[in-house]
Structures are given as structure tokens and as C-alpha cells.
C-alpha positions in Angstrom: 9.3 -50.2 30.2 8.3 -53.5 31.1 4.5 -51.6 31.3 5.1 -50.3 27.7 5.3 -54.4 26.7 2.6 -55.7 28.3 0.2 -53.2 27.1 2.0 -54.0 23.1 1.7 -58.0 24.2 -1.9 -57.6 25.4 -3.1 -55.5 22.3 -1.6 -58.3 19.8 -3.6 -60.9 22.0 -6.7 -58.9 21.6 -6.4 -57.1 18.5 -10.2 -58.6 17.4 -11.8 -56.6 21.0 -12.5 -53.2 20.2 -12.9 -52.1 23.6 -9.6 -53.2 24.6 -7.3 -51.9 21.2 -9.2 -48.8 21.9 -7.6 -49.1 26.1 -4.5 -50.2 24.7 -3.7 -48.1 21.9 -4.6 -44.9 24.3 -2.2 -46.2 26.8 0.5 -46.5 23.8 0.1 -43.1 23.0 0.7 -41.7 26.4 4.0 -44.6 26.9 5.0 -43.1 23.3 6.3 -39.6 24.7 9.1 -41.4 26.7 12.5 -41.8 24.8 13.7 -44.9 26.5 9.7 -46.5 26.0 9.5 -45.1 22.6 12.1 -47.7 21.4 10.8 -50.6 23.6 7.2 -49.8 21.5 9.1 -50.0 18.3 11.2 -53.2 19.4 8.0 -54.9 20.4 5.8 -54.5 17.0 4.0 -51.4 18.3 3.4 -50.1 15.6 2.1 -52.5 13.0 0.0 -53.5 15.7 -1.3 -49.7 15.9 -2.1 -49.8 12.1 -4.0 -52.8 12.4 -5.8 -51.4 15.5 -6.5 -48.2 13.0 -7.6 -50.6 10.0 -9.6 -52.8 12.2 -11.8 -49.8 13.8 -11.7 -47.2 11.0 -15.4 -46.2 12.2 -14.2 -45.7 16.1 -12.7 -41.9 16.6 -11.3 -42.5 20.3 -8.8 -45.7 17.7 -8.2 -43.2 15.4 -7.2 -40.5 17.2 -4.8 -42.3 19.9 -3.6 -44.0 17.1 -2.0 -40.7 15.3 -1.1 -39.1 18.5 1.2 -42.3 19.1 2.2 -42.4 15.8 3.3 -38.5 15.8 5.2 -39.1 18.8 6.5 -42.5 17.4 7.5 -41.1 13.7 10.4 -39.2 14.6 13.4 -40.6 16.7 14.9 -36.8 17.5 18.4 -38.6 19.3 18.6 -40.6 15.8 18.0 -37.9 13.9 15.5 -40.2 12.4 12.2 -40.7 10.6 10.2 -43.5 10.8 9.7 -45.0 7.1 5.7 -45.2 6.0 4.7 -47.6 3.1 1.7 -46.5 0.8 -0.3 -48.9 3.0 0.7 -47.2 6.1 -0.1 -43.7 4.2 -3.8 -44.9 3.0 -4.6 -45.7 6.5 -4.0 -42.8 7.9 -5.7 -41.3 5.2 -8.6 -43.5 5.8 -8.9 -42.0 8.4 -9.1 -38.6 7.6 -11.9 -39.2 5.3 -13.9 -41.2 7.9 -13.7 -38.7 10.6 -13.3 -35.4 8.8 -15.2 -33.3 11.1 -13.3 -34.6 14.0 -10.0 -31.8 14.8 -8.0 -33.9 17.2 -7.7 -36.5 14.4 -7.1 -34.2 11.4 -4.6 -32.2 13.9 -3.0 -35.6 14.8 -2.8 -36.5 11.1 -1.3 -33.7 10.0 1.5 -33.9 12.8 2.2 -37.4 11.2 2.1 -36.3 7.4 4.5 -33.4 8.4 7.1 -35.5 10.3 7.0 -38.0 7.4 8.0 -35.2 5.3 11.0 -35.7 6.8 12.3 -38.6 4.7 12.6 -37.5 1.1 11.6 -41.4 0.7 8.7 -40.6 2.8 8.1 -37.5 0.6 7.8 -39.9 -2.6 5.1 -41.8 -1.4 3.3 -39.2 -0.2 3.1 -37.2 -3.4 1.9 -40.6 -5.1 -1.7 -40.3 -2.7 -4.1 -38.3 -5.0 -6.2 -37.8 -2.5 -3.9 -36.6 0.3 -4.3 -33.2 -1.2 -8.3 -32.8 -1.2 -7.6 -34.1 2.5 -5.6 -31.1 3.8 -7.1 -29.1 1.9 -10.6 -30.3 4.0 -8.5 -30.3 7.2 -7.4 -26.7 6.1 -10.7 -25.5 5.8 -12.3 -26.9 8.8 -9.6 -26.4 11.2 -7.2 -24.0 10.2 -6.8 -22.0 13.1 -6.2 -25.2 15.4 -3.0 -25.8 12.8 -1.0 -23.2 13.5 -0.1 -23.4 9.7 1.1 -26.7 9.4 -2.1 -27.6 7.5 -1.6 -25.1 4.9 2.1 -25.9 4.4 1.4 -29.9 4.0 -0.8 -28.5 1.6 1.9 -26.0 -0.4 3.8 -28.9 -0.6 1.7 -30.9 -2.1 0.7 -29.2 -4.5 2.9 -25.8 -5.0 6.5 -26.8 -5.5 9.0 -29.6 -7.6 9.8 -32.7 -5.7 13.3 -31.8 -4.6 11.9 -28.0 -3.3 8.5 -29.9 -1.4 11.1 -32.5 0.5 13.2 -30.0 1.4 11.5 -26.5 1.3 8.6 -28.2 4.2 11.1 -30.6 6.1 12.9 -27.3 7.0 10.4 -24.3 6.8 7.5 -25.5 8.3 
């Protein structure tokens, strides 16, 4: 637990160092698997730092992939039955990573997982619907990596393009 706090503090103190961000975000990705550590990461502003690192180093595929993997772990608290609530800025950061790295399978796959997790919250679905670029990004991921997604990307695209708001929220959250 203490190691998670040290990593977050290190990231906060050295967010201007790309190499340190790469290492710290990678460590947060690994630490975010444990339920107790997830809570500590959340309490110590890891999410804000992850989004900051993604914005600062959008061209760095390693940071993007590690950050998205960490977000997929941190976005859902199964025990509390809660989903991270996102802002349009958070979504822009994620879609920018997808747009910047369209041919990087791990980034596209992790982004789709994070987006799928976000659909478990009706307020997140409203934000997802407002992003005009999201259907194209998901379509691109489907075309490039559909076999890797095991249908997740297709489900996300259908959610954005085929159903009314209520059907999108409930069918995608419970079917996929």
C-alpha cells in the first residue's frame, strides 16, 4: 500500500519528466490490480495524475497504454458497485490517445475496455454520446483490431450509433 503512495507522490513531483512518468504510470498500472491499492491510488489523486501524464505525453505510446490499462482497472469498483464518473475533458484525453495511436493494438484495446466500463454509468453515457468523434474512432479500432476485442469494439460502436439513449445505456451495460 505504501509503495502506491510513493509512486503517486513521485509522479506528482516529477510529472515534467517523460521518463519518470513512463515508469510511474507503468507502476500504477501494475499496482491498480489490487483492490486495497486501488483505493489508495484513488485517495491520492492518481487518476488526475494519469490524465495529466496522458495529456503531457500524448505521443508516448508506452505512457498511453499504461495509463489506459490503469484506468481500466481503476474505473470500476466491483465491491462498491461503482464506476468512475468522467468529464468531457477526461474523454477527450482518452480519445486523443486513440487518435494519436490508431495502429497500436494495446492502446486501442485498453481504450475500448475503459469506454465499455464507463457505459455502466448513465451520466458517463451522456458524455460519451456528446463526442462526435467517438464512433469513427471505435469504427477504426474495429477495422484494425476486431479479432483482439472479442466483440467489445463492435458493441461499443453499436451503442453509439444504433440505439436510443435509454437502450444504449442499458443494453450495452448489461449485454456486452
